[in-house]
N, C-alpha and C positions, 0 to 999 in steps of 0.2 A: 475812431477805440474809445470806448466808455472812459469816464474820468473816474482816476482813482484817487483818494485822499492822498496829498503828498507828503505828511508825518501824520502819524497819529497822537490825538490827545487822549492820555490813557487815563486821567480824571474827567473828563467830559468830552467824550465821544460824540463826532459831530454829524453821526449816522447810524443807521442799521448795519450798514456794511463794515463801517470801523468798530463796531461791536458786536458782528460776527467774527473780526479779524483778533479782537483781544482775545473773547472766548476760548478759540483754537490756539493764542498763544497761551493761554494758562491752563487750559488741558488735554493739549498737544494730538488728540482726535477728536472728532465728534460724529455723530450720524446726524441726517435730517431733522429726526423727531425729536434730538436731544437740543438742536440748535432752536427748534420751534419753540419748546420750552424755556430756554433760556433767554431768548430776544421776544416771546411771546406775540410773535407773528405767524403767519398761515406757513404752510409746507411749499405752498407756490411761491411765496415770497423769498421765504430761503433758499429755495432751488434757482431762482432769479439772481439774486446776490451771488450764489456759488458760481453759477453759470458764468455772469460778469468777472468775478476773479480768477476763475479758470483762464477767463481768454487772455486775462492781463497777466497771467502765469504767477498770480500769487498764492494760488492753493492749488494742492495735489488731492488725488483720491487713490484709492485701494477697495479692493474687493476682501469682503470677511465673510467667509461660508459659515454655514449656520448649521446645527444640528437637523433643522427641520426648515423647509421653505428656502424661497430665493436668499442669496447671497446679499450683505448689507454692504452698502459703502460708506468708508471713514474718510473722513474729510480733514486734512492737514495743511498747514504754512507748507511753502516755497522757500527755499534760501532766499530767493528775491524778497520775499515779504519782509524780510526780517529788516531791510532798509527802510521800513515805514514806520519802524517803533524807535522813541528817542533813545538817542546814543549820544556820549560825551565824543565822539570820534573828532569830531569838528575841534573841538575845543583843545585835546591832544595835540590834531595837527597843527593849528595855529600856535600851540605853546613852543612846538619843536621847533616850527618854522621862524620864530622869534628867536630862539636861541640861535640859529643859521644866521639871522639879519646881523644880530649882534657881535657876532665873529667874525663875520665874511662879507656884510653888507649884500646889495640886491645880488650881486653877480654869484655869492655864496648860496642863496636861494635858488638863482637859478640853472644853476652848475648840480644842486641837487635834483631838482624836479626835472631837468633834462636825462639826468643818470636815470631815475624812475622810469621814464616814458622808455628810455633806451632797453632796459631790463625787461619790459613789459612789451616792447616790439619784438624782441626776440623770443617769446614766449608766444606771441600772438601771430605773427607772420608765417611759422612754420604751417598752423592752421589754415593760413588761406590761401597759401601758393598754391599755384595750378586753376584757381578759380576765378569764372568770368567777375568783371564789375558789378555786376547786382548780386552774384552770392557772397562778392567780400561786402558791398554794403548790408545787405543780412546780417554778416557777422560782426560789424562795428557796431550794427545797432545792439545787438545783445551783449555785447562788450561792455558799454555804456548803462546798458538796461540792469545788467546783474552790478553795477557799481551804485545804482540808487539815481540814476538819471531816466526820467522819462521818455525815452528816444523813440522817434517815429520817423520815417523816410516815405517818398512819394516820387516818383517818375516825372519828370519833366521834358519838354520839347529836346530834339537834338540829342538825345543819348544821356541826357544830364539828369541828376537826381537833386533832391533836397533832403537832408538830415535834418531834422528839429530835435533841440533838447530842449524840453517844456518843462523840466526841473534841474536845477542845478544841483547837484551832491554838494557842492562845496561853494556854494554862493558866497557866506559869510567871509571864507579865507580866499576866496578869489577877491572880493572888493578892496583888501589890503593889499594882497599880493599878485596884481595883475599878470606876472608871470605863468601864470595857469591859464589865463586865457589866450596869452603868445604861444604856449606850447599845445594847446588844445586841436587847433585846426593841423597842425605841423605832422602830432601825431596821427591824425585821420588822413592826413596826406603819404606818410608812410607806408601805412596799412594797405591803402587804395591804391597807392602807384600813380595817382593820378592829381593834378592841381585843386584845391578845396579855395573857397573863397568865403569868408563869412560874409552874411548879408542881413542878419538881425543879430542884437548882441544885449543882453539882458540889461548888463550895468549901463547901458544907454537906453535905459526905461522901455525896451522893448520886451513883451509879454515871453517872448522865447530867444534862445538861441539857434540861429538857421545857418547853415553854410552849405551852399551848391557845389556840388560834387560836377568838375568838369569831365570832358573826355582829353583833355591835356596831359600827356604823359609826364612825369618828372623829369626835368634834366637829370641826368648823373654825370 
């Protein structure tokens, strides 16, 4: 899958794709001709960027009928694209966890994060009940992707899969509160119903976090 910038630098975009996303953020919806004008690139280049961004689920389109001639496509950002823009979410989350840590120590942080996962599991499990392992993995990938992770998967031998987290949406917080890293594979296990093993870890200098999804059912 084509690589998309993790976070957009609003003051100095690193690519024309980033600039395109910023223009859509500022204007709501734009057409190909308008994007050509704003970016000073050809229609072919604009359409190539739009196709790539749509494949990554960052842009959506709608047809707008004209008084005469063919309908025109208007492009806008998806909800997923909002995760690419700067946010103070990590700072707020970190401050709240610091307060919990001062009050209740590491156990308090663990209890809070575990309760969060429990609440989320109650929502997502209903959505994936009755699905095959492959279908469940697709759902898990979508859950993490919607949270700002660049998540992919591939099937390997013996009916097993590997889930890759190519971007950690909570990387800075996880450096202080490793409880997040402890709970992540448990969360995936609970959704899939099989044993999950972390094989690569960003906080141990790997470029990704990777999880081997086995066919071994969890013990109840």
